[in-house]
N, C-alpha and C positions, 0 to 999 in steps of 0.2 A: 239717692241711697249711696252711702259710702261703701268703699271696697270691703271694709270690715263687716258691714251689715250683709253684703252679698255672700261672703264666705261663711258667715254664721247661719244664714237662713237655710232651712231645708229645701230640697227640691220639691217641685210641684208633683212629681211622680218619679217612680223608679222603673225604668224600662225593663222589659223582659230579658234582653240580652245582658244588661248590666247585672241584673239579679242573679242570673245563672252563672255569670263569671265570678261573682262574689261567692256564690254557693260552692263552685268548684275550688276556688282558692281556699275557702274555709276547710273543706274536706282534705285538700292536699296538706294543709298546715297541721291539722289535728292528727292525721295519720302517723306523723313522726313520733308521737308519744308511744305508739303501740308496735312499731317495727321490731323492737328488740325482744319482745316477749316470746314469740315462737322460736327465736334464734338462739336462746340461751344455751341449749345443749351443744349447738355447733360452735358457738363462741367459746364455751368451756373447753372444747377440744384443742383450741389454740393456746389456752392458758390453763393447763391441767393441774397445776400446783396452787392455784389461787381460788379462794372462796369468794373473792370480791365480785366475780362475774354475776353472781346471783343478786347483787345489789344494783345492777344496771337499771331495771325497771323502777326501783325505789328512787334512784338518783333522778331519773327522768320525771317521775311524778313530783318529787320535791322541787325540781326546777320549774315545773308547771305551776305549782303553788306559789313559788317566789315570783314568777312572771305575772301571775294574777294580781299579786299585791304591789309589785314594784313597777311593772311596765304598762299594764292595761290602763291605769288611771291617766297615763300620759295622753291618751286620746282626747281628754278634756282640756289639754294644755297646748299641744303642738299641732302642726299641720298633719292631718291624718293620713293622707295619701303617702307622704314621704315617710312617716312612721311605719306604715305597713310595709312599704318597699324595703326599708332598712332592716326591719325585723326578718323579712324573708331572706335577705342577703346574708345576714349574720347566721340565720338558720342553716343556709347552704354551707357556710364556712364551718359551722359546728359539725355538720354531717361529714364534711371532708376530714375534719380532725378525728372523728370516730372511725372513719375508714382506714386511716393510717396509724391509729393508736398502737404503739408497740408494747404496751402493758396495760393491765386492768385499771390502774389508777388514772391514766390519761383517758381511758375509755369512760370512766365514771365522770370525769370533768366534762368531757364532750357530751355525755348524756344529760348532765345538769344543764348545760347550755342549750341543748336541743329542746329540753322541756321548757325552759324559759322563753325561748324564741317561738316555740309552737303556739304560745298564747296570742300570736298574731291573729289566730282564728277568733279570739274574743275581742280583737280590735274591729274586725270586719262586721260582726253581728250588730253591735250598736250603731256602726256607721250606716248599715243598711236601714236600720230604724230611723236614723237621722235623715236619710235621703228620701225615704218613702213618704208619699202623701198620707196624712193622718188616717183617712178612711181605708187605706190599703196597707197600713203598717204591719198588722198581724200576718197578712198573707206573705209580705216580703220577708219578715223574720222567719216564718215557717219554711219558706223555700230555701233560704240560706242555711237554716238549721238542718234541712234535709241533706245538704251537701256535707255538713259536719257528721251526720249519722252515717252517711256512705263511707266517709273516711275512717270512722271507728270500726265499722263492720268489716270492711274489705282489706284494711291495712294488714291485719294478721295473716290473712290468706296469701296476700302478695309476698310479704316478707318470708313466710314459711316456704313458699315455692322457690323464691330466688335463693334463699340460703341453702336449700336442699340441692338445687341443681347448679348453682354457681358459687355460692359462698356468702358468708355474712358481711364481709367487707364490701362485696359487690352491691349489696342492698343499700348500704350507706352511700356508695358512689352513685347509684341510681337515684337516690333521693336528692342528691346535690343539684343536678341540672333541673329537676322537677321544681325545687324551691326557687331557683333562679328564674325559671319560666314563669312561676307564679308571681314573682316580683315584677317582671317585665309586663305581665298581663295587667296587674293592678296599676302599674304606672301608666299604662295605655288607656285604661277604661275609666278609672276613678276620677272624679272631679276634685279640685283642690277644696279643702275644708279645714279651716283652722278652729280649734277649740276656743271657746270664748271665756274660759275661766280667768279671773284676774289674780288667782293665787299662784304663788311660786310652788316648786315641786314639793318642798317639805310641807307647806300648807295644804297642798293637794292630798298628800297621804294622811295628814292629820285630820282632814275633813271627813274621812271615811267614818270615823267614830261618830261624828255629828250627824251624818246622813242616817246611820243606823239608829241613833237616838231619836231623831226628829221625824222619821217616816215609819209609822207603825205598819202601813201597808207593805213596805219593803221587808220588815221583819217577818210578817205573816207569810209572804210569798217565799222568802228564803228558807224559813224553817219548814214550811210545807214541802218544798222541793227537796230539802235535805232528808226529810223523813221518807219520802217516796224513793229517793235515790239510794237510801240505805237498804231498802228492800230490793231494789234493782241489783245492787252489787252483791247482796246476800245470795240471790239466785245464781248469778253468773260465777260467783266464787265457789259455790258448792255443787254446781251442776255436774261436773265431771265425776265427783265422788258419788253423787246419787245415781248416775247412769251406770257406774261400775258395780253397784250392789248386786248381790246374787239374783234378786227377783227381776232385774232388768238385764244386767250383764253386757252392757255396751261399752265401747272404748272411746278413745279421743276423736275418732273420725265422726261418730254420731254427735258428740259434743260440739264439734266444729260446725256441723250442719244446722245446729240450733241458731247459729249466727245468721244464717240465711233466712231461717224462719223469722227471726227477730227483725228482718228487714221491713216488716209491716210498719214499724215505727217511722220509716221514711215517708210513707203515705199519710200517716197520722199528722205529721208536722204541718204541711201546707193546709190540710183540711181544718185543723184546729185553728190555725192563724186566720183563715177566712171566716170561720164561725165566730172567733173573738172579735173580728171587725164588725160583724153584723149584730150579734146578740150580747156582746160584752164578755170580758175575760172571766169573771168570777164564776159564772155558771159552768164554763168549760173546765176550769180548774177543779171544781167540785166533782163534776162528772168523771174527770180523769182520775181523781183520788178514789172515787167509788169503784171504778173499773179496776184499778190496781188492787184494792181490797178484795174484789171478787176473784181476781187471779189467784191470790193466796188462799182463799177458801177452796178453790179448785185444786191447787197444789196439795193442800192438806187432806182433802177427802177423796181425791181421785188420783192416787199415786202411780198410775200406770203411765206408759210412754205417751199414750193419747192424751191423758190428762196434762202431762207436762207440755205437750205441743199446744193444746188449747190455752193453757195457762200462760205460756210465754207470749202468745199472740196478744192476749188481753193485757198482760203486764207491759209489754213494749208500747202498745197503743195508749194505755192509760198514762204511762210515764211521759211520753212525748206530748200528749195532749195538754197535760198540766204544765210541762216545761215551756212550751211555746206560749201558752196563755199567760203564764206567770211573767215571762219576759215581756210580752206585749203590754201588760199592765205596769210593770216596773219601769219601763222606758218612758212612760208618760208622766211619772212622778216629778222628775226634775230634768227636763230636756237638755239643759246645759251641763248636766252631770251624768250623762248616760254611761260613759265609760267607767266611772267610779261606781255607779249603781250595778253595772255588770260585774265589777270586781267583787263587790259584797255578795251579790246574789250567787254567782258561780262559785266563789270561795266557800260560802256556807254550804252549798250543795255538795261540793267535793269533800268537805269535812264530814258531812253526813254519810257520804259513800264510803269513806275510809272507816268510820265507826261501824257502819253496817257490815262491811266485809270482815272486820275483826271479830265482832260479836257473833257473826254467823259461824265462824270457825269454832268458837267455843260452844255454841248451840249444837253444832254437828257432833262435836266430840262427846257431849254429855247426853244428847237426846236424839241424834240422828235427824232425818228429814222432817219428822213431825215437829221437832223443836225449832228447826229453821223456819218452817212454815208459820208456826205460832209467833216467833219473834218478828218476822217480816210483816205478818198480818197485823201485829200490834203497831208497828211503824205506820202502816197504811191507815189503820183505824184512828190513830192520833192525828194524822194529816186530815182525814175527813172531819174529825171533831174540830180541829183548828179552823178549817174553812167554814164550818157551820157557825162557830162563835164569831169569827171575823166578819162574815156576811151580815150577821145580826147587828153588829156594832157599826 
């Protein structure tokens, strides 16, 4: 066997220690997208005459979208361990730039770079699928995605606490050694693995359209997850407004606790991955979509606080079950193109999330919580229908 064949071949198994290290690095990477959101008020205090501070989360999300399209496909072309390490190191430098930013414009530039480099999380997930033995691939992806969910859920809590008690610049300074530590960890534990694509970078990007065209299963998975994620972002975007209504009368503290309740999704991820290994992905995807639909029925017809709690548990469980199972299936379509498949899948999902949050604001404005429930329930119903049609075909 040649050296090229050795680096291209997946490992016969992915050890538990390596899996958890990759999960931790994934969570530490994705957390950077959300650090700024709870700190906007504190940041605005440093730049009182500028409205640009409010665009910091937008710049970060835009950077993440650019990273998905421009950086994640590189995993199919270059040596993956080195790529992951370099992205973490550039992420650390970007955090340092944000920490010393003397004006909002430079802070926006740093936020854009932070978002782009945080897509290193999406380099690690398909790499885990590449390293895992086929019969354990779902469980491996589910465990790594649990780390990503932890990063999303607890990043806002951490940054809000640090900004309140130390300052917003200190949060970015704290993130800098964390990113460097993640780079060193990945350098120490990851094996070398070079992408085996024969394409140049421009051809790699151009091939994304061909993958979308040639793989109907990829289209079904991506659109299904986009619809479900649209409902997910609808809930989290409107939750604070719903809790503040007179019949409930709760503030931001209760809204924050819903993130802890939503941590049930962390447990759904590895369970769904193991089930996908045993009984196949399609059944779990359909079950996840049905659970998501059920959550919106509960939200619509049980509008109390208890109904919201029951609904969010089901919503997070359903979303994560379908997400892990969809990824498990997508990564098997073209093993040599897993990074590009991840670009298409996650990019489509985030587009759905952006559309869902925007439409939810309009629904709230014109029809309140019942309209939001109906809108998001429609998203979930279409996802169920798409899975039923796709499974028959």
